[in-house]
Structure formats: C-alpha cells, structure tokens
C-alpha positions as CSV (number, residue, x, y, z in Angstrom):
1,X,9.5,27.5,-16.3
2,X,9.6,25.2,-13.0
3,X,9.2,21.9,-14.5
4,X,10.4,19.9,-11.6
5,X,8.5,16.7,-12.6
6,X,8.8,13.3,-11.9
7,X,7.0,10.0,-12.9
8,X,3.8,10.0,-10.5
9,X,3.3,6.9,-8.6
10,X,2.4,5.8,-5.1
11,X,-0.5,6.3,-2.5
12,X,0.2,7.2,1.1
13,X,-3.1,7.6,1.5
14,X,-2.1,10.7,4.4
15,X,-3.8,13.3,2.0
16,X,-7.9,13.5,1.9
17,X,-7.6,12.5,-1.9
18,X,-8.3,9.9,-1.5
19,X,-4.7,-0.7,-1.0
20,X,1.4,-9.0,-2.8
21,X,-0.8,-10.6,-5.6
22,X,-3.9,-12.6,-4.4
23,X,-7.5,-13.2,-3.9
24,X,-10.7,-11.8,-4.7
25,X,-11.1,-8.8,-2.4
26,X,-14.6,-9.4,-0.4
27,X,-14.4,-5.4,1.4
28,X,-17.5,-3.6,1.5
29,X,-17.8,-1.2,-1.4
30,X,-16.9,2.7,-0.8
31,X,-19.4,3.9,-3.4
32,X,-22.6,4.7,-1.0
33,X,-24.5,8.0,-2.0
34,X,-22.5,10.8,-1.3
35,X,-23.6,13.6,1.8
36,X,-24.1,17.3,0.0
37,X,-20.7,17.7,1.8
38,X,-18.7,15.1,0.3
39,X,-19.3,16.4,-3.1
40,X,-16.5,17.5,-3.5
41,X,-14.1,14.9,-2.8
42,X,-12.4,12.8,-5.5
43,X,-14.3,9.9,-6.1
44,X,-12.5,7.0,-4.9
45,X,-14.2,2.6,-4.9
46,X,-12.9,-0.6,-3.2
47,X,-14.0,-2.7,-6.2
48,X,-14.5,-6.5,-4.3
49,X,-16.8,-6.9,-7.2
50,X,-13.5,-7.6,-9.4
51,X,-12.9,-11.3,-9.6
52,X,-9.3,-12.4,-9.5
53,X,-8.0,-8.7,-9.1
54,X,-4.4,-9.0,-7.4
55,X,-2.5,-6.5,-5.1
56,X,1.2,-6.4,-6.4
57,X,3.7,-5.6,-3.3
58,X,7.1,-5.2,-2.7
59,X,9.5,-3.7,0.2
60,X,12.9,-3.8,1.2
61,X,14.7,-2.2,3.9
62,X,18.5,-2.2,2.9
63,X,21.1,-0.5,4.6
64,X,21.0,2.9,3.0
65,X,17.2,2.5,1.8
66,X,14.1,1.5,2.2
67,X,11.0,1.0,-0.2
68,X,7.1,-0.3,-0.2
69,X,5.4,-0.4,-3.4
70,X,1.9,-1.6,-4.2
71,X,-0.4,-1.6,-7.4
72,X,-3.1,-3.6,-8.9
73,X,-3.4,-6.0,-11.8
74,X,-6.8,-5.8,-12.7
75,X,-7.5,-8.9,-15.3
76,X,-8.3,-7.5,-18.3
77,X,-6.7,-4.3,-18.1
78,X,-3.2,-5.8,-18.9
79,X,-2.0,-2.5,-20.4
80,X,-2.9,-0.9,-16.8
81,X,-1.2,-3.3,-15.1
82,X,2.0,-3.3,-17.4
83,X,1.9,1.0,-16.9
84,X,2.0,1.0,-13.2
85,X,4.6,-1.8,-13.0
86,X,6.5,0.4,-15.0
87,X,6.0,3.7,-12.9
88,X,6.8,1.5,-9.7
89,X,10.2,-0.3,-11.3
90,X,11.4,3.0,-12.6
91,X,11.0,5.1,-9.2
92,X,12.7,1.7,-7.2
93,X,15.6,1.4,-9.8
94,X,16.3,5.2,-9.9
95,X,16.4,4.5,-5.5
96,X,18.7,1.5,-5.9
97,X,20.9,1.7,-9.1
98,X,22.9,4.8,-8.1
99,X,20.9,7.6,-10.1
100,X,18.6,9.8,-10.0
101,X,15.5,10.4,-12.0
102,X,17.9,12.8,-13.9
103,X,20.4,10.8,-14.1
104,X,22.6,12.0,-11.1
105,X,23.6,10.1,-8.2
106,X,20.9,8.1,-6.5
107,X,19.2,9.0,-2.8
108,X,20.5,5.4,-1.8
109,X,23.8,6.6,-2.2
110,X,24.0,10.2,-1.1
111,X,21.6,10.6,1.5
112,X,23.8,10.1,5.5
113,X,19.9,9.1,6.7
114,X,17.4,6.5,5.0
115,X,16.1,7.0,1.5
116,X,13.0,5.9,1.5
117,X,10.2,5.2,-1.3
118,X,6.5,4.3,-0.7
119,X,4.1,3.8,-3.4
120,X,0.3,2.9,-3.0
121,X,-2.3,3.6,-4.6
122,X,-6.4,4.4,-4.9
123,X,-9.0,3.0,-7.2
124,X,-10.4,6.3,-9.0
125,X,-13.0,3.9,-10.7
126,X,-13.1,0.6,-11.6
127,X,-16.9,-0.2,-13.3
128,X,-18.5,-0.4,-16.5
129,X,-15.5,-0.3,-19.1
130,X,-13.4,2.0,-17.0
131,X,-10.7,1.7,-14.6
132,X,-8.9,4.5,-13.2
133,X,-5.7,4.4,-10.5
134,X,-4.3,7.3,-8.6
135,X,-0.7,6.0,-7.7
136,X,0.7,8.4,-5.0
137,X,4.7,8.5,-4.3
138,X,6.4,9.6,-1.3
139,X,10.3,10.0,-1.6
140,X,12.9,10.9,1.3
141,X,14.9,13.2,1.0
142,X,13.3,15.1,-1.7
143,X,12.3,18.8,-1.7
144,X,9.3,20.0,0.2
145,X,6.9,17.0,1.6
146,X,8.3,14.5,-1.4
147,X,4.8,13.7,-2.0
148,X,4.2,13.4,-5.8
149,X,0.8,11.7,-7.8
150,X,-0.5,10.4,-11.5
151,X,-3.6,9.4,-12.4
152,X,-3.8,6.2,-14.9
153,X,-6.8,5.4,-16.6
154,X,-8.3,2.0,-18.9
155,X,-10.3,2.5,-21.6
156,X,-12.3,-1.1,-21.7
157,X,-13.4,-0.5,-25.8
158,X,-10.1,0.4,-27.1
159,X,-8.2,-2.2,-24.3
160,X,-5.6,1.0,-23.8
161,X,-4.0,2.6,-21.0
162,X,-4.7,6.6,-21.7
163,X,-3.3,9.1,-19.8
164,X,-5.1,11.6,-17.5
165,X,-5.3,13.9,-20.8
166,X,-7.1,11.8,-23.0
167,X,-10.4,12.6,-20.4
168,X,-10.5,15.9,-22.3
169,X,-11.5,16.0,-26.2
170,X,-8.8,16.7,-28.4
171,X,-10.4,19.7,-29.6
172,X,-11.3,21.2,-26.2
173,X,-7.4,21.3,-25.1
174,X,-6.9,24.7,-25.7
175,X,-10.4,25.6,-24.0
176,X,-9.0,23.5,-20.5
177,X,-5.8,25.1,-20.9
178,X,-7.9,28.5,-20.7
179,X,-9.7,27.6,-17.6
180,X,-6.8,26.4,-15.9
181,X,-4.6,29.5,-16.4
182,X,-7.8,31.5,-15.4
183,X,-8.0,30.2,-12.4
184,X,-4.4,29.6,-11.7
185,X,-3.6,33.6,-12.0
186,X,-3.0,35.5,-9.3
187,X,-2.1,32.8,-6.8
188,X,1.2,33.1,-4.7
189,X,4.1,32.3,-6.6
190,X,2.5,31.9,-10.0
191,X,3.4,33.6,-12.8
192,X,1.9,33.5,-15.6
193,X,5.0,33.0,-18.0
194,X,5.5,29.7,-16.3
195,X,1.9,28.7,-16.5
196,X,2.0,29.3,-20.4
197,X,5.0,27.4,-20.9
198,X,4.5,24.2,-18.6
199,X,0.3,24.3,-20.1
200,X,2.3,24.6,-23.9
201,X,1.6,21.4,-26.1
202,X,5.0,19.6,-25.5
203,X,4.8,19.9,-21.7
204,X,1.2,19.1,-21.0
205,X,0.8,15.6,-20.9
206,X,3.7,16.0,-18.0
207,X,2.0,19.0,-16.3
208,X,-1.7,17.7,-16.3
209,X,-1.1,13.8,-15.4
210,X,-3.1,14.2,-12.4
211,X,-6.9,14.1,-13.3
212,X,-9.2,12.3,-11.7
213,X,-13.4,13.4,-10.6
214,X,-15.0,14.0,-7.8
215,X,-18.3,12.2,-6.4
216,X,-20.2,15.0,-8.0
217,X,-18.8,15.2,-11.4
218,X,-16.6,17.9,-11.2
219,X,-12.8,17.9,-12.6
220,X,-9.9,17.7,-10.0
221,X,-6.8,19.1,-12.0
222,X,-3.5,18.6,-9.4
223,X,-0.8,20.1,-11.3
224,X,3.0,19.1,-10.2
225,X,4.8,20.9,-7.2
226,X,7.9,23.4,-8.6
227,X,5.9,23.5,-12.1
228,X,3.9,26.7,-12.1
229,X,5.2,27.7,-9.0
230,X,8.5,27.6,-7.0
231,X,8.8,24.2,-5.1
232,X,7.9,25.4,-1.5
233,X,4.2,26.6,-2.7
234,X,3.5,23.3,-3.5
235,X,0.8,21.4,-6.0
236,X,-1.6,23.1,-7.3
237,X,-5.1,22.4,-7.4
238,X,-7.4,23.5,-9.8
239,X,-11.8,22.1,-10.2
240,X,-13.7,22.7,-13.1
241,X,-17.3,22.6,-12.6
242,X,-19.0,19.8,-13.4
243,X,-20.9,22.3,-15.7
244,X,-17.9,23.9,-16.8
245,X,-16.2,20.8,-17.7
246,X,-19.0,19.3,-19.6
247,X,-18.3,20.3,-22.9
248,X,-14.5,20.2,-22.7
249,X,-15.2,16.2,-21.8
250,X,-13.8,13.5,-24.5
251,X,-16.4,10.4,-25.1
252,X,-14.1,8.1,-22.1
253,X,-14.2,11.4,-20.8
254,X,-18.0,11.2,-20.0
255,X,-17.8,7.7,-19.2
256,X,-15.1,8.3,-16.4
257,X,-17.2,10.9,-15.0
258,X,-20.6,9.0,-15.3
259,X,-18.9,6.2,-13.2
260,X,-17.5,8.9,-10.9
261,X,-21.4,9.7,-10.4
262,X,-22.7,6.7,-10.7
263,X,-20.7,3.8,-10.3
264,X,-22.2,0.6,-11.6
265,X,-20.0,-1.8,-9.3
266,X,-19.8,-4.4,-12.0
267,X,-16.4,-4.3,-14.2
268,X,-17.1,-5.3,-17.9
269,X,-13.7,-5.5,-19.8
270,X,-14.7,-8.6,-22.2
271,X,-11.8,-10.0,-20.5
272,X,-11.4,-13.9,-20.7
273,X,-13.1,-16.0,-17.4
274,X,-10.7,-15.8,-14.2
275,X,-10.8,-19.2,-12.2
276,X,-12.0,-18.3,-8.6
277,X,-9.2,-16.9,-6.4
278,X,-10.5,-18.0,-3.3
279,X,-8.2,-19.4,-1.0
280,X,-8.1,-22.7,-0.4
281,X,-10.1,-24.1,2.6
282,X,-7.8,-23.9,5.6
283,X,-7.4,-27.0,7.2
284,X,-8.9,-26.8,11.2
285,X,-5.9,-26.7,13.0
286,X,-5.5,-29.8,15.6
287,X,-6.2,-28.4,19.3
288,X,-3.1,-27.2,21.3
289,X,-3.0,-27.6,24.5
290,X,-1.9,-23.9,26.3
291,X,1.5,-23.3,26.6
292,X,3.6,-21.7,29.6
293,X,6.5,-20.0,28.0
294,X,8.1,-19.9,31.3
295,X,8.5,-23.7,31.1
296,X,9.2,-25.1,27.7
297,X,10.8,-23.4,24.9
298,X,9.1,-20.8,22.5
299,X,9.3,-19.2,19.6
300,X,6.8,-16.4,17.8
301,X,7.1,-16.9,14.1
302,X,5.9,-13.4,12.7
303,X,5.3,-12.3,9.1
304,X,4.7,-8.7,8.1
305,X,3.3,-7.1,5.3
306,X,0.4,-9.5,4.1
307,X,-1.8,-10.8,3.7
308,X,-1.3,-12.1,-0.2
309,X,-1.4,-14.5,-2.4
310,X,0.4,-17.4,-0.5
311,X,-0.9,-15.9,2.8
312,X,-3.4,-19.6,2.1
313,X,-0.5,-22.1,1.8
314,X,1.2,-20.1,4.9
315,X,-2.1,-21.1,6.9
316,X,-2.6,-24.7,5.7
317,X,1.5,-25.4,6.9
318,X,0.7,-23.8,9.9
319,X,-2.3,-25.8,10.9
320,X,-0.6,-29.0,9.9
321,X,2.1,-28.5,12.6
322,X,-0.3,-26.9,15.5
323,X,2.0,-23.9,14.6
324,X,0.6,-20.2,15.7
325,X,1.8,-17.4,14.6
326,X,1.4,-13.2,14.2
327,X,0.7,-11.2,11.2
328,X,1.3,-7.7,11.1
329,X,-0.8,-6.7,8.0
330,X,-1.6,-3.3,6.1
331,X,-4.3,-1.8,5.6
332,X,-4.5,-1.8,1.7
333,X,-4.0,-5.5,1.8
334,X,-6.7,-6.7,4.4
335,X,-9.3,-4.1,2.8
336,X,-9.0,-6.3,-0.4
337,X,-7.8,-9.9,1.4
338,X,-10.5,-9.9,3.9
339,X,-10.8,-13.6,3.8
340,X,-7.7,-14.2,4.6
341,X,-7.8,-11.9,7.7
342,X,-10.8,-13.9,8.6
343,X,-9.3,-17.4,7.9
344,X,-5.8,-16.2,10.0
345,X,-8.2,-15.2,13.2
346,X,-10.3,-18.0,12.6
347,X,-7.5,-20.5,13.0
348,X,-6.1,-18.5,16.2
349,X,-3.5,-16.6,14.9
350,X,-3.1,-13.1,16.0
351,X,-3.1,-10.2,13.8
352,X,-1.4,-6.9,14.2
353,X,-1.2,-3.5,12.9
354,X,1.5,-2.9,10.4
355,X,0.1,0.2,9.2
356,X,-2.0,1.3,6.0
357,X,0.6,1.5,3.5
358,X,4.1,1.1,5.0
359,X,6.2,4.7,5.1
360,X,8.2,5.2,7.5
361,X,6.1,6.6,10.4
362,X,9.1,8.8,12.4
363,X,9.0,11.3,8.6
364,X,4.9,11.4,8.8
365,X,2.7,13.9,11.1
366,X,0.9,12.7,14.2
367,X,-2.1,13.1,12.3
368,X,-1.2,11.3,9.3
369,X,0.6,8.4,11.3
370,X,-2.7,8.1,13.3
371,X,-4.5,7.9,9.8
372,X,-2.0,5.4,9.0
373,X,-3.0,3.0,12.0
374,X,-6.2,4.1,12.3
375,X,-7.2,3.0,8.6
376,X,-5.6,-0.4,9.2
377,X,-7.8,-0.9,12.5
378,X,-10.7,0.2,10.8
379,X,-9.9,-2.5,7.8
380,X,-9.0,-5.5,10.0
381,X,-12.5,-4.7,12.6
382,X,-14.3,-5.1,9.2
383,X,-13.3,-8.4,8.4
384,X,-13.1,-9.8,12.4
385,X,-15.1,-7.6,14.6
386,X,-12.2,-6.5,16.5
387,X,-8.8,-4.0,15.8
388,X,-5.9,-5.2,16.5
389,X,-4.2,-4.6,20.0
390,X,-0.2,-5.1,18.8
391,X,1.5,-2.6,16.5
392,X,4.7,-3.3,14.2
393,X,6.2,-0.2,12.5
394,X,7.2,-0.4,9.0
395,X,11.2,-1.0,8.5
396,X,10.8,-1.1,12.5
397,X,11.2,2.7,12.3
398,X,9.6,3.9,15.5
399,X,10.7,7.2,18.3
400,X,8.6,8.9,21.0
401,X,6.4,10.3,19.0
402,X,4.9,6.6,16.8
403,X,5.3,4.6,20.0
404,X,2.6,7.4,21.9
405,X,0.6,7.8,19.2
406,X,0.7,4.0,18.5
407,X,-1.0,3.5,22.0
408,X,-0.5,0.0,22.1
409,X,2.1,-2.2,22.6
410,X,5.3,-1.8,19.8
411,X,6.7,-5.5,18.5
412,X,9.7,-5.5,17.2
413,X,12.0,-8.8,16.5
414,X,14.9,-10.2,17.7
415,X,16.0,-12.2,14.6
416,X,16.0,-11.1,11.4
417,X,15.7,-13.7,8.2
418,X,16.1,-11.0,5.6
419,X,14.1,-13.0,3.4
420,X,13.2,-9.4,1.5
421,X,16.6,-9.7,0.7
422,X,17.2,-13.8,0.3
423,X,14.8,-14.6,-2.0
424,X,16.3,-18.4,-0.9
425,X,13.8,-20.5,0.3
426,X,17.1,-22.6,2.0
427,X,19.0,-19.4,3.2
428,X,15.6,-17.9,5.0
429,X,15.0,-21.2,6.3
430,X,18.7,-22.0,7.7
431,X,19.0,-18.6,9.4
432,X,15.9,-18.8,11.6
433,X,16.8,-21.8,12.6
434,X,20.5,-21.3,13.0
435,X,20.1,-17.7,15.4
436,X,16.7,-18.5,17.3
437,X,17.0,-19.0,20.9
438,X,13.7,-19.8,23.2
439,X,11.6,-16.2,23.4
440,X,12.8,-14.9,20.2
441,X,10.1,-13.4,17.8
442,X,11.4,-14.3,14.2
443,X,10.5,-11.7,11.3
444,X,10.0,-12.9,8.0
445,X,7.0,-11.7,5.3
446,X,4.2,-13.4,3.7
447,X,4.2,-11.6,0.6
448,X,7.3,-13.6,-0.7
449,X,6.6,-17.2,-1.9
450,X,10.3,-18.2,-0.9
451,X,9.4,-17.0,2.7
452,X,6.8,-19.2,2.9
453,X,8.4,-22.6,1.3
454,X,11.0,-21.8,4.1
455,X,8.4,-22.5,7.0
456,X,7.8,-26.2,6.7
457,X,11.5,-26.9,7.8
458,X,11.6,-23.9,10.3
459,X,8.8,-25.9,12.0
460,X,10.2,-29.5,11.5
461,X,13.6,-28.4,12.6
462,X,12.8,-26.3,15.6
463,X,9.8,-28.6,17.1
464,X,12.6,-31.9,16.9
465,X,14.4,-29.6,19.1
466,X,11.5,-29.2,21.1
467,X,10.5,-25.6,20.5
468,X,6.4,-24.4,20.7
469,X,5.4,-21.7,18.1
470,X,3.4,-19.6,19.6
471,X,1.5,-15.9,19.0
472,X,3.4,-12.7,20.4
473,X,1.5,-12.2,23.2
474,X,1.8,-16.1,23.6
475,X,5.2,-15.6,24.0
476,X,4.9,-13.2,27.1
477,X,2.9,-15.4,29.1
478,X,-0.7,-13.5,28.1
479,X,0.6,-11.1,30.4
480,X,-0.5,-7.7,29.2
481,X,2.1,-5.5,27.7
482,X,2.5,-2.0,28.0
483,X,1.0,0.7,25.3
484,X,4.5,2.3,23.9
485,X,7.3,0.1,25.3
486,X,8.9,-1.5,22.9
487,X,9.3,-5.6,22.5
488,X,12.1,-7.3,20.7
489,X,11.8,-10.6,22.7
490,X,10.8,-12.3,26.0
491,X,14.3,-12.6,28.1
492,X,12.5,-14.2,31.1
493,X,11.3,-17.1,28.3
494,X,12.4,-20.9,29.7
495,X,15.5,-21.4,28.1
496,X,17.2,-17.9,27.7
497,X,19.8,-18.2,30.7
C-alpha cells in the first residue's frame, strides 16, 4: 500500500473546496440558498453569528523556512480547538525542530531553498450542535503540490472532537468501504490491492480523514495523495449521493448533513456566556495637518497579518499620537474582523492587500495567486466599500509574475523589526528606533502583543526627533505609485541626503 500520509492541517483556499485571535466577526453569511449548479460544492460557511469566535494566527520568516498558520477557536468547543492547535503545532514543530514527520531531518535543514508551511481553514458547519472545520496544509518542498487536507468535527451533544469517520455509523463502515472501493475501481493508477489495504480497519481513520458534505447533502471523501495510487496521480475524490449515503450515516452524521442542507445560523453548544469581544471604541484622532515628506522627516509604520486581537489597542495608541499607519491585512482575518477594518479606515489609516492566507505567491500558479488577492480585495471592499490599492506579498516574496498579477504597487520595507522572531517589546522598539531614517518603511505585525506594546515607545521617541508618522501613500507625497513597481522606501524624502 502506498501510504504517504501526513497529518492534515491547513487551508490555502486555492482549491475550489472551499479565514490572530480577536473580536466577534461581522462578515456576511455565506449560507445563501445554493444555485442548482452549486449543489455539489462542499458546503462552507462564514459564521458571523458566533459570539467570541477567535482566529489564532502565527507566522515567521526564518532564514531557511517560512510559515503561516491559522485556525479558529470556537467558544464551547475547546476540544476541537485543542485538536486544531495540536495539528498546526505538530506540523510547525516538524518544520522547525530538525526533523520530518517520519523522524527524518526537517525541511528547514535540508532544503537549499526556502521551506514553507501554510495552514489555513474553512468552516464546513457551525450551527445547531455541530461544528466542522477543514484544515488545508501546503508544505514545500514536497512531493506533488504539497497540499494535504483533513476535516475536524465537534459534537455539541457529547462535547467531544470527533474524526471524520464519526459521520458514518460503525455498523455501516463496511458498506462505506464497499461503496468507495467500487467508485475507485478502474481509476488510473489505482489498484484493488492498494484500496483494500488502505481501507482496512487499522488504516481507515488515516485514509478517511477528509470527509464533508456538499450543499446538496452528498458526501465527499478525499483520499490522500500516495495512498491508493502513486503520488503523481494525486488525491482521489469520491462523491456519494445524498440517497446513497443516507443509510450509512450515524446520528452525528445526520445532524452534520442537516446543517449542510439547512444551516440554522445559530450555534448552541451550551457554552457559558461569552463576554462581548467587540473592540474598544477607538478615540477619534486629532486633526492631522497635511504633511509634505519632501520637507519634513517622515516614516511609515506598517503592520502585517491582521487584524487581530491587539489591533483595537494599537488603533487607540496611534490615535492618541495623531499617527497614521498602513495595515496590510490578510483576507481570512479581514473576513472575520470586518469591524476592525472599518475602524482602521475611519481613523484615516491605509489598508493594503497581504493575500488571503499568507502563502509564498511565487510558488503558486497565476490562477491561485489571483485568487489569493481577489478574495482579499472582496473582503476589504465588503467592509469599507473599496478595495486596497497597495499590495505587500507574504514574506516579501515576489517575482515578475507576482508583480504583474498584483496590478498595483508592491510595497516592501527598509526596516525589519523581526518582531515575529523576538517577542520582546523593548527589543522591537530599539530595533525600529536605531535603524530608522527619514523616508523608511518599518515592518511590524499587529498579531503579536509584544509588537503592539512596542509602538508607544517608538512613537514617543521618534516624535521627539521630529518624525511624522504617515501612511505609505503619504510617504511618497501622494504621487501615484506605479503598478508592478517595488517600493521599499522613499529615497527622495527629506533628510535622506
């Protein structure tokens, strides 16, 4: 049997299957009635109705490897959150701790080029007493496209996280195997012997770790790459019709299917009341006079990967100092924190596009990269009525194809605080203060509390040295920036010579 199994995790939404820790989301629901042509798409939802929903993010840009991980924390479903955290942490540890998933040397130590781990998610269900989350992982270098996936389910009646196989009645397990075997038989590269071994009881939970319902109630089972066919053939997907799967479902499976067919848009996990997590109101900033950065000292503070749980506090700090900044947001977080996007815009800050789920865009196809930017544009536009005009590629990774596909100015930086690496507010502040020159663009991340805690010292010290804090566009005097051109600072700014 060809078992090349990996622990599924993350969701780069580059496949059509199908977003930090923070405030209650305000994004619109995605559970409108399905059109006839959409009935066989896997059901996903954006559960804006969950009070206290948090999105947990982490990212890093080490010399030999990069990572960005994201998963939801649902109040009342702590066992599910623990399983998602464990999956993401295991994959990240395998990347960083000099080992592979099989105990071999890790990718960060063996790759001549950057290794990358990207984990993101989508909700399959989040109403009634059922929660389903699909994690999709992209890891490079890897065989094939490096994509793996898995679904994680939570049963509110038992308050337990359950595997995908819990959708099927134990008494019907053999009938499911028979149906899958029949559907797989005769496919290119698939052998009956490999199918029998992969679906044997001892391997079943690993082979059948990715199962979800369509909007029409059909069951989609995706078998991992290299399991029943050679790796280059890719994963094998089987869809069992609603009628075919009905007698196979467990009680939990029937409830999950019902939420795919008729989402209630209300989650009842009998969880204790969650205090409102709406961000503290941001003070209105004082009137800031127009700044000409050709004649006064300017610096642009930029914050990546949010918005998140510390963004509201950051906005309040910036307002107290009359400072402007630029936020390069990810689409996942913009979707679940639309209220913070609106606060950023209302306070006069600039919002840029930082992709949907933070992958290295140079490793994606043109279509996948376009999807990463397009979905983020849509999320921001849904919040503030306009799409971002600036773009910052994740990790700063860009090439001719990425620049052309972005169709807007590409903004990098000239001062890297490395705040992802040094979770120390004093060190972060000292780095920014020591390295800055007029016209610089400073890179920080508002998903880290230590980074946000460093901002008051940065503002106070640099203001005493005559600096003005402006958005990226203001740094260049409001002159139009060219699409596809890379900008790391303004070399013409006052004080550069």
